[in-house]
Steps between C-alpha positions, in 0.01 A plus 500: 500500500454135606777258408467145373532223756560212259668523159453183296725396211323564166472129415339417833265797478391398150436143612275619780303713256457230234410235757197706608371576149193336354634508146269303271556641150190586298515414131374630169530396136686733265611484140844342475647797306398724794638264767861623502630521862177353638524200736339171402214388724517141378745277319473517120502168310581445135181422303705326229856406419743758365612462230186326386686355199859407415661812351831608357724740692703600192474562128615187318388159382282252687659157475510150640805514728608152388535626141769749614724275707864529393444815291785753505657764278742241363229234460161672450164323499253563217123513546217564259288809567142386560349844542470813714294541818312833502494687830181465700377192315496125551739312265302316236751217461694249704877511459635192328843334530791697348270803470508848653263796518575872516377633837513840671545591866179413682370282218316176574704183452359257244419144596805278462752781573680506835775765461594815307830581328580872517494679166865608530604134521343420161520604141294437190707309246230456237124553470332273754821378662646630830852438625540461880839599643442363853291244678228567760365299791139415567311812625789732411368849419146385585264595781289199588137504614486602868871578520421845647202399715273198502123501543397575861851608598502776763640786298458777759469426873264654750622827648741605225533860380463487124789617283509579126619143425202361695259707292660358187464146634130555567448631149689206349247265659197711411431589864348843453370543856665426832387502863705744707492643851315827537726795569494585872369847574733699726358800680758776561442770762745787523488681833647820636392860561791622290429284191344663191423367149781516241318765299471736799703819534720436802466719806761517776504177701323293234630209291346332198361147523760255369411173668156458341662502158813295562296237685231495231767439237654220708159339553431504126845362421440217749166400346253689717257786450564817699207694641597831658285647778656843493685700762362469851583743784642369826156463657398169651136507390571592137778245466293226661204566269714487185695198621174316574373580154826380344487177701150428367587584139855365468706187556790684665510836680814715509528811717798731459558709811539875517808651665329624816610352831172316550481345154627154592266469798209629290551236235529214748191623690294511183614157382422345838148647482423357155468127577687229691768385539645844416866595532736202492832681461587858594862558415731312263876476543584655166629834374333688350152414628521411870150639589320251276163364615379160381146396583213277395139616531229244432738292288630794297845653530536858620845657482615828649801647322738778600420833340847549356478403132824299488407307814147443372613362166771275645260357759228460238737279303565287807138459614236630257637314199503158680143558621385576145677185378324298771163646400573408140584143598842538344684171547796532267674821599766603253829611656537875523744646247836540669845605390840469666752778530791642700415738784663838444513616862469375856146468635428501872209311653363417842536136597167324541317726255432440131591803288392580145712757318418659161793464260609610155682271257776595260691279260867434563742265331438209737122546523288745698600759758240551774467851644264558795257789468526661840216704640215511747191283458272788402693578181314333212773584249734269687291223340449682171877518455556140609513185286420262783529416868786344695407287802732500799413190707431534872808301599733756337635823647556637153657420165852584387595679181594254228270226629286324239135569576162400358260773384125458460409700190188717491 
């Protein structure tokens, strides 16, 4: 079995891959309610101010702030009740001096009023007369026109993945459609003479296809569309034909190798025959996942992953996810969810190599206890049982028990 001559650090390998991509996101218009987790293809501007009118933030009485100055429980102020402001309507009067008007949360402020006294700071002493037990300042308990956003403000930047709050903001401004990046199509080819579909009855020497399904789920979670090309035997002609088809139909091609001795060479041969420039990186200094292949064919990324399911999924997180984000035009990448905890046991590592270790978390009095899930890289349930991954940096020879570590959650 040939060995790798050059093992690049993951960050350097990823840079080489992204630098060769021709990633110009395609866009489409979708309904804003359906745009959750989509990435904006243009900046979104506010068509009008929000709020579009001065409104109360509390239940209480709209007043002229000057009429309340000096009011306290020991020296209340007294105002005449001018009326009530119905919700959803424009006040039909202008508030006069020494007057107040009953207003509800969200109600439109009447002309002449510039503050609201909360209901609990008032009491009715007689019909038509309200006692104020505290003073208010101008604009207190009031949202002014444009205080949230002003007309033509950039409310959502280009290249942002939309969250539930963003959908609400679009609806608040009546923006019912939004231009987003099209989801990149990722072609997934699973190779190996021993691989069979999950529904198959296993025969001796066979294993069920895992990678097509874990990778498809990761692609969908990252904002892409997975297109599976089935299980392909370790035959150069068949693999080349399916890979060529995937390259024509997809934005990114992923090949997961079989476990035969020739699998790595087969994948690199096929990728180099698709289109130039071909293989850029063959071997990454990371465990699990050293035999990773990174390539670009006619401006599109092609990635060869190890066949072991743990290795494939870890490497996919390091390389496939960033490529999908680049194809989406994602500019504002949210930090990955992480948690800190205390390592339960010593972990050995080889200096100069980046290691990723599945871990379980348990709650202890001081925080979280981090337990490594030990096992070989072909054991999928190492990941199923894990809560996240622990990164051991390449400049470390291991981590000591009791050390505080950072865990990337799944």
